[in-house]
C-alpha beads as a LAMMPS data file, in Angstrom:
LAMMPS data file: protein, C-alpha beads

460 atoms
459 bonds

1 atom types
1 bond types

-500.0 500.0 xlo xhi
-500.0 500.0 ylo yhi
-500.0 500.0 zlo zhi

Masses

1 110.0

Atoms # bond

1 1 1 -455.636 234.539 -64.018
2 1 1 -456.269 232.559 -60.854
3 1 1 -459.038 232.155 -58.342
4 1 1 -457.421 232.491 -54.921
5 1 1 -459.288 230.794 -52.058
6 1 1 -458.465 231.319 -48.376
7 1 1 -455.853 228.854 -47.153
8 1 1 -455.823 226.984 -43.815
9 1 1 -455.439 229.346 -40.850
10 1 1 -452.133 229.624 -39.010
11 1 1 -452.278 230.292 -35.293
12 1 1 -450.034 231.180 -32.409
13 1 1 -449.971 228.998 -29.339
14 1 1 -451.854 231.668 -27.388
15 1 1 -454.555 231.926 -30.049
16 1 1 -455.036 228.136 -30.079
17 1 1 -455.209 228.026 -26.295
18 1 1 -457.779 230.840 -26.300
19 1 1 -459.896 229.073 -28.901
20 1 1 -459.865 225.863 -26.889
21 1 1 -460.718 227.742 -23.662
22 1 1 -463.697 229.415 -25.403
23 1 1 -465.090 226.044 -26.500
24 1 1 -464.663 224.582 -23.006
25 1 1 -466.332 227.674 -21.502
26 1 1 -469.272 227.134 -23.849
27 1 1 -469.917 223.760 -22.192
28 1 1 -467.739 221.242 -24.084
29 1 1 -465.690 219.261 -21.550
30 1 1 -461.911 219.297 -21.950
31 1 1 -462.047 215.522 -21.883
32 1 1 -464.302 215.515 -24.968
33 1 1 -461.714 217.564 -26.879
34 1 1 -458.998 215.161 -25.811
35 1 1 -461.041 212.169 -26.895
36 1 1 -461.612 213.748 -30.336
37 1 1 -457.905 214.493 -30.639
38 1 1 -456.876 210.958 -29.705
39 1 1 -459.381 209.304 -32.028
40 1 1 -458.493 211.582 -34.958
41 1 1 -454.770 211.110 -34.391
42 1 1 -455.084 207.345 -34.278
43 1 1 -456.988 207.339 -37.559
44 1 1 -454.289 209.517 -39.152
45 1 1 -451.551 207.199 -37.894
46 1 1 -453.281 204.108 -39.271
47 1 1 -453.850 205.867 -42.590
48 1 1 -450.328 207.240 -43.071
49 1 1 -447.913 205.125 -40.962
50 1 1 -449.564 201.824 -39.973
51 1 1 -447.434 199.545 -37.855
52 1 1 -447.818 196.315 -35.859
53 1 1 -445.812 197.599 -32.905
54 1 1 -445.535 201.046 -31.351
55 1 1 -444.050 202.949 -28.424
56 1 1 -446.014 205.966 -27.209
57 1 1 -444.047 208.570 -25.214
58 1 1 -446.466 210.290 -22.828
59 1 1 -445.686 213.471 -20.970
60 1 1 -447.393 214.753 -17.834
61 1 1 -449.498 217.426 -19.561
62 1 1 -452.450 217.326 -21.922
63 1 1 -450.223 216.200 -24.776
64 1 1 -449.470 213.120 -22.731
65 1 1 -453.227 212.653 -22.212
66 1 1 -453.638 212.629 -25.983
67 1 1 -450.891 209.991 -26.066
68 1 1 -452.710 207.667 -23.643
69 1 1 -455.861 207.963 -25.758
70 1 1 -453.945 207.278 -28.966
71 1 1 -452.357 204.208 -27.348
72 1 1 -455.827 202.836 -26.515
73 1 1 -457.107 203.357 -30.047
74 1 1 -454.020 201.809 -31.623
75 1 1 -454.239 198.793 -29.298
76 1 1 -457.919 198.349 -30.183
77 1 1 -456.832 198.251 -33.833
78 1 1 -454.426 195.365 -33.109
79 1 1 -451.192 197.277 -32.606
80 1 1 -448.880 196.042 -29.838
81 1 1 -448.384 199.249 -27.837
82 1 1 -446.074 200.137 -24.974
83 1 1 -446.603 203.440 -23.151
84 1 1 -443.483 205.094 -21.782
85 1 1 -444.608 207.672 -19.194
86 1 1 -442.655 210.672 -17.966
87 1 1 -444.739 210.779 -14.776
88 1 1 -448.332 210.943 -13.539
89 1 1 -450.682 213.213 -15.522
90 1 1 -451.306 216.664 -14.072
91 1 1 -454.698 217.567 -15.509
92 1 1 -458.000 215.772 -14.760
93 1 1 -458.615 215.073 -18.460
94 1 1 -455.142 213.596 -18.964
95 1 1 -455.496 211.535 -15.758
96 1 1 -458.784 210.109 -17.013
97 1 1 -457.232 209.121 -20.338
98 1 1 -454.327 207.509 -18.494
99 1 1 -456.731 205.511 -16.293
100 1 1 -458.249 203.953 -19.421
101 1 1 -454.887 202.512 -20.506
102 1 1 -454.522 198.902 -19.365
103 1 1 -451.676 197.831 -21.602
104 1 1 -447.914 197.692 -21.153
105 1 1 -446.403 200.735 -19.429
106 1 1 -442.796 201.584 -18.466
107 1 1 -440.995 204.683 -17.192
108 1 1 -439.900 207.090 -19.929
109 1 1 -436.238 206.258 -19.328
110 1 1 -436.996 202.628 -20.328
111 1 1 -438.894 203.474 -23.512
112 1 1 -438.282 200.590 -25.952
113 1 1 -437.422 201.094 -29.591
114 1 1 -440.238 200.196 -32.002
115 1 1 -441.059 200.520 -35.693
116 1 1 -443.422 203.349 -34.728
117 1 1 -442.656 205.953 -32.074
118 1 1 -445.423 208.348 -31.076
119 1 1 -444.055 211.527 -29.473
120 1 1 -446.679 212.902 -27.062
121 1 1 -444.272 214.372 -24.513
122 1 1 -444.799 218.128 -24.678
123 1 1 -446.745 219.474 -27.658
124 1 1 -447.027 223.179 -28.379
125 1 1 -446.666 224.441 -24.801
126 1 1 -442.931 223.932 -24.389
127 1 1 -440.953 227.191 -24.310
128 1 1 -437.772 226.032 -22.605
129 1 1 -434.932 223.736 -23.620
130 1 1 -435.528 219.992 -23.294
131 1 1 -434.336 218.664 -19.962
132 1 1 -431.401 216.277 -19.942
133 1 1 -433.383 213.130 -19.070
134 1 1 -435.967 213.794 -21.796
135 1 1 -433.233 214.607 -24.283
136 1 1 -431.422 211.378 -23.474
137 1 1 -434.524 209.322 -24.295
138 1 1 -435.071 211.106 -27.604
139 1 1 -431.406 210.689 -28.541
140 1 1 -431.538 206.963 -27.772
141 1 1 -434.654 206.441 -29.917
142 1 1 -433.403 208.520 -32.826
143 1 1 -433.310 206.415 -35.983
144 1 1 -434.992 203.436 -34.288
145 1 1 -438.386 203.780 -36.000
146 1 1 -440.765 206.047 -37.857
147 1 1 -441.849 209.027 -35.695
148 1 1 -445.251 210.622 -35.279
149 1 1 -445.331 213.904 -33.389
150 1 1 -448.577 214.800 -31.590
151 1 1 -449.415 218.433 -32.318
152 1 1 -445.714 219.326 -32.709
153 1 1 -442.407 217.574 -32.233
154 1 1 -441.328 217.822 -28.570
155 1 1 -438.674 220.510 -28.367
156 1 1 -439.941 222.631 -31.247
157 1 1 -441.157 226.073 -30.128
158 1 1 -444.850 226.373 -31.051
159 1 1 -444.525 229.956 -32.287
160 1 1 -441.009 230.411 -33.659
161 1 1 -440.289 226.899 -34.886
162 1 1 -436.890 227.025 -33.178
163 1 1 -435.427 223.760 -31.907
164 1 1 -435.123 223.842 -28.120
165 1 1 -432.495 221.146 -27.962
166 1 1 -432.373 218.144 -30.297
167 1 1 -435.990 217.194 -31.078
168 1 1 -436.868 213.831 -32.566
169 1 1 -437.628 214.698 -36.212
170 1 1 -441.067 213.495 -37.156
171 1 1 -442.070 211.689 -40.306
172 1 1 -445.659 212.770 -39.612
173 1 1 -446.981 215.563 -37.384
174 1 1 -450.643 215.477 -36.405
175 1 1 -451.813 219.026 -35.674
176 1 1 -455.021 219.562 -33.745
177 1 1 -457.462 222.307 -34.754
178 1 1 -455.085 224.407 -36.826
179 1 1 -451.542 224.555 -38.145
180 1 1 -449.252 226.361 -35.718
181 1 1 -446.600 228.891 -36.659
182 1 1 -443.943 226.562 -35.284
183 1 1 -444.815 223.987 -37.930
184 1 1 -443.785 226.290 -40.789
185 1 1 -441.080 228.590 -39.438
186 1 1 -437.345 228.057 -38.754
187 1 1 -436.659 224.399 -37.897
188 1 1 -440.334 223.500 -37.851
189 1 1 -440.750 222.244 -41.430
190 1 1 -437.734 219.923 -41.254
191 1 1 -438.699 218.544 -37.830
192 1 1 -442.416 218.240 -38.584
193 1 1 -442.311 216.099 -41.700
194 1 1 -445.695 215.633 -43.295
195 1 1 -448.521 217.581 -41.652
196 1 1 -451.941 216.038 -41.011
197 1 1 -454.652 218.323 -39.603
198 1 1 -457.264 216.831 -37.272
199 1 1 -460.523 218.709 -36.588
200 1 1 -461.346 218.611 -32.902
201 1 1 -464.349 220.931 -33.037
202 1 1 -462.527 224.121 -32.043
203 1 1 -463.293 227.020 -34.441
204 1 1 -460.173 229.024 -35.143
205 1 1 -459.947 232.511 -36.597
206 1 1 -456.649 234.080 -37.491
207 1 1 -455.235 236.896 -39.600
208 1 1 -452.514 234.470 -40.638
209 1 1 -452.984 231.692 -43.177
210 1 1 -451.190 229.253 -45.455
211 1 1 -451.255 229.871 -49.198
212 1 1 -453.905 227.688 -50.808
213 1 1 -453.522 226.100 -54.235
214 1 1 -454.854 228.579 -56.804
215 1 1 -457.441 227.595 -59.434
216 1 1 -456.666 228.523 -63.017
217 1 1 -459.277 230.532 -64.881
218 1 1 -458.607 230.449 -68.633
219 1 1 -459.029 233.472 -70.900
220 1 1 -462.298 233.796 -72.873
221 1 1 -462.344 232.437 -76.418
222 1 1 -462.450 235.996 -77.770
223 1 1 -459.321 237.135 -75.902
224 1 1 -456.398 238.660 -77.818
225 1 1 -452.841 239.082 -76.658
226 1 1 -453.405 242.402 -74.900
227 1 1 -456.388 240.954 -73.002
228 1 1 -454.026 238.284 -71.665
229 1 1 -451.665 240.950 -70.308
230 1 1 -448.692 242.952 -71.547
231 1 1 -445.533 242.854 -69.406
232 1 1 -442.499 245.096 -69.717
233 1 1 -439.144 243.697 -68.562
234 1 1 -436.529 246.411 -67.946
235 1 1 -433.291 244.597 -68.629
236 1 1 -430.220 245.071 -66.449
237 1 1 -426.531 245.275 -67.281
238 1 1 -425.034 243.988 -70.483
239 1 1 -423.688 240.507 -69.781
240 1 1 -426.402 239.878 -67.177
241 1 1 -429.269 239.384 -69.600
242 1 1 -429.900 235.846 -68.456
243 1 1 -431.808 237.078 -65.398
244 1 1 -434.051 239.330 -67.458
245 1 1 -434.499 236.581 -70.040
246 1 1 -435.656 234.120 -67.409
247 1 1 -438.135 236.628 -65.954
248 1 1 -439.500 237.517 -69.380
249 1 1 -439.885 233.890 -70.402
250 1 1 -441.600 233.071 -67.114
251 1 1 -444.076 235.918 -67.712
252 1 1 -444.933 234.409 -71.096
253 1 1 -445.218 230.898 -69.751
254 1 1 -447.436 232.103 -66.914
255 1 1 -450.034 233.447 -69.314
256 1 1 -448.963 236.940 -70.421
257 1 1 -449.991 237.631 -74.019
258 1 1 -447.046 239.886 -74.797
259 1 1 -443.671 240.583 -73.149
260 1 1 -441.352 243.394 -74.205
261 1 1 -437.748 243.676 -73.016
262 1 1 -436.298 247.165 -72.624
263 1 1 -432.555 247.392 -73.098
264 1 1 -429.660 247.307 -75.536
265 1 1 -428.980 243.578 -75.371
266 1 1 -428.783 241.601 -78.599
267 1 1 -429.975 238.011 -78.294
268 1 1 -433.523 237.175 -77.188
269 1 1 -434.150 233.943 -75.276
270 1 1 -437.274 233.259 -77.383
271 1 1 -438.654 234.482 -80.710
272 1 1 -441.957 235.305 -79.026
273 1 1 -440.271 238.079 -77.022
274 1 1 -439.914 241.628 -78.288
275 1 1 -437.140 244.144 -77.640
276 1 1 -437.075 247.932 -77.622
277 1 1 -434.385 250.422 -76.603
278 1 1 -434.914 252.609 -73.587
279 1 1 -436.196 255.662 -75.503
280 1 1 -438.741 253.575 -77.447
281 1 1 -439.836 251.781 -74.307
282 1 1 -440.345 254.973 -72.309
283 1 1 -443.070 255.951 -74.740
284 1 1 -444.848 252.662 -74.067
285 1 1 -445.465 253.618 -70.458
286 1 1 -448.367 255.813 -71.607
287 1 1 -450.054 252.925 -73.392
288 1 1 -453.078 251.832 -71.332
289 1 1 -452.660 248.274 -72.581
290 1 1 -449.375 247.851 -70.713
291 1 1 -450.267 245.908 -67.592
292 1 1 -447.139 245.538 -65.462
293 1 1 -443.374 246.089 -65.286
294 1 1 -440.488 244.033 -63.901
295 1 1 -437.293 245.837 -62.898
296 1 1 -434.203 244.627 -61.103
297 1 1 -433.042 241.229 -62.407
298 1 1 -429.435 241.596 -63.570
299 1 1 -429.525 245.344 -62.818
300 1 1 -426.906 247.493 -61.096
301 1 1 -427.801 250.444 -58.870
302 1 1 -426.687 252.951 -61.494
303 1 1 -427.979 256.091 -63.197
304 1 1 -429.992 254.115 -65.738
305 1 1 -431.750 252.160 -63.019
306 1 1 -432.548 255.353 -61.098
307 1 1 -433.942 256.960 -64.229
308 1 1 -436.182 253.987 -64.901
309 1 1 -437.517 253.990 -61.343
310 1 1 -438.437 257.683 -61.682
311 1 1 -440.232 256.980 -64.955
312 1 1 -442.100 254.045 -63.451
313 1 1 -443.151 256.042 -60.391
314 1 1 -444.851 258.569 -62.651
315 1 1 -446.329 255.902 -64.911
316 1 1 -448.135 254.175 -62.056
317 1 1 -448.049 250.736 -63.620
318 1 1 -447.968 247.749 -61.201
319 1 1 -444.348 246.874 -60.547
320 1 1 -442.349 243.833 -59.521
321 1 1 -439.089 244.947 -57.937
322 1 1 -436.368 242.344 -57.539
323 1 1 -432.590 242.072 -57.141
324 1 1 -430.822 245.312 -58.225
325 1 1 -433.938 247.488 -58.029
326 1 1 -434.382 246.609 -54.360
327 1 1 -431.080 248.262 -53.479
328 1 1 -432.412 251.581 -54.758
329 1 1 -435.383 251.681 -52.411
330 1 1 -433.171 253.103 -49.651
331 1 1 -432.877 256.257 -51.762
332 1 1 -436.604 256.820 -51.813
333 1 1 -439.917 254.989 -52.140
334 1 1 -441.513 254.001 -55.430
335 1 1 -444.984 255.504 -55.672
336 1 1 -446.409 252.913 -58.050
337 1 1 -448.238 249.838 -56.716
338 1 1 -445.495 247.291 -56.149
339 1 1 -444.508 243.769 -55.131
340 1 1 -441.021 243.494 -53.618
341 1 1 -439.364 240.060 -53.794
342 1 1 -436.206 240.068 -51.608
343 1 1 -434.312 237.039 -50.437
344 1 1 -432.933 236.975 -46.879
345 1 1 -429.791 239.008 -47.636
346 1 1 -431.618 241.672 -49.640
347 1 1 -434.240 241.976 -46.925
348 1 1 -431.568 242.474 -44.266
349 1 1 -429.899 245.204 -46.336
350 1 1 -433.210 247.015 -46.803
351 1 1 -434.888 246.587 -43.426
352 1 1 -432.387 244.940 -41.105
353 1 1 -432.276 241.242 -40.149
354 1 1 -435.753 239.834 -39.653
355 1 1 -434.793 238.289 -36.310
356 1 1 -436.979 235.823 -34.434
357 1 1 -440.281 237.501 -35.444
358 1 1 -439.945 237.033 -39.180
359 1 1 -443.658 237.559 -39.789
360 1 1 -443.719 240.801 -37.855
361 1 1 -440.607 241.996 -39.707
362 1 1 -442.195 241.396 -43.112
363 1 1 -445.442 243.027 -42.029
364 1 1 -443.502 246.077 -40.901
365 1 1 -441.601 246.187 -44.214
366 1 1 -444.922 246.133 -46.092
367 1 1 -446.234 249.040 -44.024
368 1 1 -443.045 251.092 -44.435
369 1 1 -442.925 250.654 -48.206
370 1 1 -446.685 250.600 -48.806
371 1 1 -446.021 247.547 -50.970
372 1 1 -446.603 243.819 -50.927
373 1 1 -443.405 242.220 -49.617
374 1 1 -442.542 238.615 -50.462
375 1 1 -439.615 237.333 -48.403
376 1 1 -438.311 234.286 -50.259
377 1 1 -437.190 231.226 -48.362
378 1 1 -438.231 227.698 -47.307
379 1 1 -441.200 229.387 -45.644
380 1 1 -441.995 232.280 -47.970
381 1 1 -443.747 235.076 -46.103
382 1 1 -446.026 237.415 -48.080
383 1 1 -447.412 240.540 -46.374
384 1 1 -449.613 243.365 -47.583
385 1 1 -449.644 246.951 -46.264
386 1 1 -453.162 246.359 -44.825
387 1 1 -451.847 243.698 -42.461
388 1 1 -452.735 240.545 -44.393
389 1 1 -450.006 237.915 -44.264
390 1 1 -449.659 234.373 -45.562
391 1 1 -446.937 231.746 -45.605
392 1 1 -446.108 229.375 -48.445
393 1 1 -444.262 226.152 -47.669
394 1 1 -445.376 224.395 -50.860
395 1 1 -441.907 224.327 -52.385
396 1 1 -438.719 222.335 -52.603
397 1 1 -435.026 222.865 -51.838
398 1 1 -434.330 222.422 -55.552
399 1 1 -435.563 226.001 -55.982
400 1 1 -432.406 227.324 -54.302
401 1 1 -430.555 227.866 -57.559
402 1 1 -429.495 230.814 -59.674
403 1 1 -432.329 232.384 -61.601
404 1 1 -435.166 230.832 -59.644
405 1 1 -436.112 234.162 -58.110
406 1 1 -436.122 235.816 -61.558
407 1 1 -438.647 233.195 -62.670
408 1 1 -440.871 234.049 -59.712
409 1 1 -440.696 237.771 -60.531
410 1 1 -441.822 237.076 -64.076
411 1 1 -444.716 234.947 -62.900
412 1 1 -445.962 237.643 -60.542
413 1 1 -445.732 240.261 -63.306
414 1 1 -447.773 238.069 -65.668
415 1 1 -450.588 237.841 -63.107
416 1 1 -450.482 241.572 -62.410
417 1 1 -450.729 242.288 -66.144
418 1 1 -453.854 240.090 -66.241
419 1 1 -455.499 242.194 -63.557
420 1 1 -454.753 240.102 -60.501
421 1 1 -454.388 242.290 -57.336
422 1 1 -450.882 242.632 -55.903
423 1 1 -451.267 240.400 -52.856
424 1 1 -453.212 237.676 -54.701
425 1 1 -450.723 237.664 -57.586
426 1 1 -447.815 237.177 -55.172
427 1 1 -449.638 234.335 -53.374
428 1 1 -450.610 232.472 -56.523
429 1 1 -447.214 232.822 -58.148
430 1 1 -445.415 231.620 -55.021
431 1 1 -447.546 228.468 -54.868
432 1 1 -447.231 227.645 -58.571
433 1 1 -443.472 228.370 -58.477
434 1 1 -443.112 225.983 -55.546
435 1 1 -445.226 223.352 -57.265
436 1 1 -442.952 223.487 -60.293
437 1 1 -439.933 222.954 -58.051
438 1 1 -441.556 219.963 -56.386
439 1 1 -442.434 218.365 -59.705
440 1 1 -438.976 218.814 -61.193
441 1 1 -436.938 217.486 -58.306
442 1 1 -433.121 217.396 -58.134
443 1 1 -430.811 218.427 -60.942
444 1 1 -433.099 221.126 -62.271
445 1 1 -432.037 224.660 -63.232
446 1 1 -434.095 227.796 -63.620
447 1 1 -434.477 227.224 -67.359
448 1 1 -436.175 223.888 -66.596
449 1 1 -438.434 225.646 -64.153
450 1 1 -439.721 227.971 -66.863
451 1 1 -440.173 225.106 -69.309
452 1 1 -442.246 223.145 -66.783
453 1 1 -444.839 225.903 -66.206
454 1 1 -447.287 224.840 -68.951
455 1 1 -447.489 221.328 -67.447
456 1 1 -447.893 222.723 -63.910
457 1 1 -450.599 225.172 -64.963
458 1 1 -452.478 222.514 -66.925
459 1 1 -452.992 220.509 -63.697
460 1 1 -454.554 223.390 -61.749

Bonds

1 1 1 2
2 1 2 3
3 1 3 4
4 1 4 5
5 1 5 6
6 1 6 7
7 1 7 8
8 1 8 9
9 1 9 10
10 1 10 11
11 1 11 12
12 1 12 13
13 1 13 14
14 1 14 15
15 1 15 16
16 1 16 17
17 1 17 18
18 1 18 19
19 1 19 20
20 1 20 21
21 1 21 22
22 1 22 23
23 1 23 24
24 1 24 25
25 1 25 26
26 1 26 27
27 1 27 28
28 1 28 29
29 1 29 30
30 1 30 31
31 1 31 32
32 1 32 33
33 1 33 34
34 1 34 35
35 1 35 36
36 1 36 37
37 1 37 38
38 1 38 39
39 1 39 40
40 1 40 41
41 1 41 42
42 1 42 43
43 1 43 44
44 1 44 45
45 1 45 46
46 1 46 47
47 1 47 48
48 1 48 49
49 1 49 50
50 1 50 51
51 1 51 52
52 1 52 53
53 1 53 54
54 1 54 55
55 1 55 56
56 1 56 57
57 1 57 58
58 1 58 59
59 1 59 60
60 1 60 61
61 1 61 62
62 1 62 63
63 1 63 64
64 1 64 65
65 1 65 66
66 1 66 67
67 1 67 68
68 1 68 69
69 1 69 70
70 1 70 71
71 1 71 72
72 1 72 73
73 1 73 74
74 1 74 75
75 1 75 76
76 1 76 77
77 1 77 78
78 1 78 79
79 1 79 80
80 1 80 81
81 1 81 82
82 1 82 83
83 1 83 84
84 1 84 85
85 1 85 86
86 1 86 87
87 1 87 88
88 1 88 89
89 1 89 90
90 1 90 91
91 1 91 92
92 1 92 93
93 1 93 94
94 1 94 95
95 1 95 96
96 1 96 97
97 1 97 98
98 1 98 99
99 1 99 100
100 1 100 101
101 1 101 102
102 1 102 103
103 1 103 104
104 1 104 105
105 1 105 106
106 1 106 107
107 1 107 108
108 1 108 109
109 1 109 110
110 1 110 111
111 1 111 112
112 1 112 113
113 1 113 114
114 1 114 115
115 1 115 116
116 1 116 117
117 1 117 118
118 1 118 119
119 1 119 120
120 1 120 121
121 1 121 122
122 1 122 123
123 1 123 124
124 1 124 125
125 1 125 126
126 1 126 127
127 1 127 128
128 1 128 129
129 1 129 130
130 1 130 131
131 1 131 132
132 1 132 133
133 1 133 134
134 1 134 135
135 1 135 136
136 1 136 137
137 1 137 138
138 1 138 139
139 1 139 140
140 1 140 141
141 1 141 142
142 1 142 143
143 1 143 144
144 1 144 145
145 1 145 146
146 1 146 147
147 1 147 148
148 1 148 149
149 1 149 150
150 1 150 151
151 1 151 152
152 1 152 153
153 1 153 154
154 1 154 155
155 1 155 156
156 1 156 157
157 1 157 158
158 1 158 159
159 1 159 160
160 1 160 161
161 1 161 162
162 1 162 163
163 1 163 164
164 1 164 165
165 1 165 166
166 1 166 167
167 1 167 168
168 1 168 169
169 1 169 170
170 1 170 171
171 1 171 172
172 1 172 173
173 1 173 174
174 1 174 175
175 1 175 176
176 1 176 177
177 1 177 178
178 1 178 179
179 1 179 180
180 1 180 181
181 1 181 182
182 1 182 183
183 1 183 184
184 1 184 185
185 1 185 186
186 1 186 187
187 1 187 188
188 1 188 189
189 1 189 190
190 1 190 191
191 1 191 192
192 1 192 193
193 1 193 194
194 1 194 195
195 1 195 196
196 1 196 197
197 1 197 198
198 1 198 199
199 1 199 200
200 1 200 201
201 1 201 202
202 1 202 203
203 1 203 204
204 1 204 205
205 1 205 206
206 1 206 207
207 1 207 208
208 1 208 209
209 1 209 210
210 1 210 211
211 1 211 212
212 1 212 213
213 1 213 214
214 1 214 215
215 1 215 216
216 1 216 217
217 1 217 218
218 1 218 219
219 1 219 220
220 1 220 221
221 1 221 222
222 1 222 223
223 1 223 224
224 1 224 225
225 1 225 226
226 1 226 227
227 1 227 228
228 1 228 229
229 1 229 230
230 1 230 231
231 1 231 232
232 1 232 233
233 1 233 234
234 1 234 235
235 1 235 236
236 1 236 237
237 1 237 238
238 1 238 239
239 1 239 240
240 1 240 241
241 1 241 242
242 1 242 243
243 1 243 244
244 1 244 245
245 1 245 246
246 1 246 247
247 1 247 248
248 1 248 249
249 1 249 250
250 1 250 251
251 1 251 252
252 1 252 253
253 1 253 254
254 1 254 255
255 1 255 256
256 1 256 257
257 1 257 258
258 1 258 259
259 1 259 260
260 1 260 261
261 1 261 262
262 1 262 263
263 1 263 264
264 1 264 265
265 1 265 266
266 1 266 267
267 1 267 268
268 1 268 269
269 1 269 270
270 1 270 271
271 1 271 272
272 1 272 273
273 1 273 274
274 1 274 275
275 1 275 276
276 1 276 277
277 1 277 278
278 1 278 279
279 1 279 280
280 1 280 281
281 1 281 282
282 1 282 283
283 1 283 284
284 1 284 285
285 1 285 286
286 1 286 287
287 1 287 288
288 1 288 289
289 1 289 290
290 1 290 291
291 1 291 292
292 1 292 293
293 1 293 294
294 1 294 295
295 1 295 296
296 1 296 297
297 1 297 298
298 1 298 299
299 1 299 300
300 1 300 301
301 1 301 302
302 1 302 303
303 1 303 304
304 1 304 305
305 1 305 306
306 1 306 307
307 1 307 308
308 1 308 309
309 1 309 310
310 1 310 311
311 1 311 312
312 1 312 313
313 1 313 314
314 1 314 315
315 1 315 316
316 1 316 317
317 1 317 318
318 1 318 319
319 1 319 320
320 1 320 321
321 1 321 322
322 1 322 323
323 1 323 324
324 1 324 325
325 1 325 326
326 1 326 327
327 1 327 328
328 1 328 329
329 1 329 330
330 1 330 331
331 1 331 332
332 1 332 333
333 1 333 334
334 1 334 335
335 1 335 336
336 1 336 337
337 1 337 338
338 1 338 339
339 1 339 340
340 1 340 341
341 1 341 342
342 1 342 343
343 1 343 344
344 1 344 345
345 1 345 346
346 1 346 347
347 1 347 348
348 1 348 349
349 1 349 350
350 1 350 351
351 1 351 352
352 1 352 353
353 1 353 354
354 1 354 355
355 1 355 356
356 1 356 357
357 1 357 358
358 1 358 359
359 1 359 360
360 1 360 361
361 1 361 362
362 1 362 363
363 1 363 364
364 1 364 365
365 1 365 366
366 1 366 367
367 1 367 368
368 1 368 369
369 1 369 370
370 1 370 371
371 1 371 372
372 1 372 373
373 1 373 374
374 1 374 375
375 1 375 376
376 1 376 377
377 1 377 378
378 1 378 379
379 1 379 380
380 1 380 381
381 1 381 382
382 1 382 383
383 1 383 384
384 1 384 385
385 1 385 386
386 1 386 387
387 1 387 388
388 1 388 389
389 1 389 390
390 1 390 391
391 1 391 392
392 1 392 393
393 1 393 394
394 1 394 395
395 1 395 396
396 1 396 397
397 1 397 398
398 1 398 399
399 1 399 400
400 1 400 401
401 1 401 402
402 1 402 403
403 1 403 404
404 1 404 405
405 1 405 406
406 1 406 407
407 1 407 408
408 1 408 409
409 1 409 410
410 1 410 411
411 1 411 412
412 1 412 413
413 1 413 414
414 1 414 415
415 1 415 416
416 1 416 417
417 1 417 418
418 1 418 419
419 1 419 420
420 1 420 421
421 1 421 422
422 1 422 423
423 1 423 424
424 1 424 425
425 1 425 426
426 1 426 427
427 1 427 428
428 1 428 429
429 1 429 430
430 1 430 431
431 1 431 432
432 1 432 433
433 1 433 434
434 1 434 435
435 1 435 436
436 1 436 437
437 1 437 438
438 1 438 439
439 1 439 440
440 1 440 441
441 1 441 442
442 1 442 443
443 1 443 444
444 1 444 445
445 1 445 446
446 1 446 447
447 1 447 448
448 1 448 449
449 1 449 450
450 1 450 451
451 1 451 452
452 1 452 453
453 1 453 454
454 1 454 455
455 1 455 456
456 1 456 457
457 1 457 458
458 1 458 459
459 1 459 460
């Protein structure tokens, strides 16, 4: 069982702009916000990527104003700074910040290479492709030094995360006020590098959030195996038992007290697992101690699978539907409380391609199915039927391997069996699953992922 705390809010560009406008309307000068942003960004740069020499690329908007302020703070800290300006600042606040810069300055086209390059050209407001002259400068500086993006890498769309040209990939992105959707979607994660959040005194409220690290709550000393949760794993086709075995083992490793596999397979992946045939297992669905069911890993869309889904609908136990079971949803909804865990291809088969508005597509899928939908990927999107939605980017590319999704399904089922609500179980499992992938690194397989769970959980 986990304690799930609210994660950092995620905002659209419009929401961030509105929050800033509200603070300015309350009497806080725009210049004061820019000064806070510049000071906070300079501190983050010195903490994460200190350098003796830097080039700061300054645009003509407020992002450029931030850049001038950052240049002043870095110079005061002893850094040799050259500002490369795209033109005169357009806003009064940016013009004031520019007037305070008395160091070296050159046109943007002459921007010199340096060990540290600060990209303050455009920020979150850009919604058009990079112009040729700006693109030429970024291309020339690529690979010439470590890059810090101010608010977001220039050329990354603040909402979609799409690359509008060939942005200069950042080693560090300093986000002001809140993390933007563009940081975590599409090309955003690759182009943003490490994210550092700077508080500029702008309160932000959003229905979107990042998944926060869960906190493990151990079972009471008097707990027995049924108190810790009983999970049923409905096995798929003969010869595809590896998927079910991985899910079942993951449920055990994630804290379930008992896991039973339903099916005619022979070998069990661990002595701690139990097996029953379908007829015996069907009778278990009436047992109030049974906490959750996984169906789909290694399963074909056949008569047996359809029969099991009918049984599970009537039983009303919390379900995790993955892989083969997802293909059957087109034939009719499952009435039991459910978490669906499709990858991109399965999602497209069920609901159509998610398109540019991936968050909206997953929210719609959750409403249509009246289920929690977890769309797996580099930015895993989790949506509930009531409109709640979170994104998990705490993961690693090493998770893109056969069986990794089966492990996630088992982890979710373990938490459901322990009484965790559907949405919270999906969030916690996604974060822990990603953490295991980050700890293991390259060369890992899904079996290693399961084996690492005790160590990962012990550190929460």
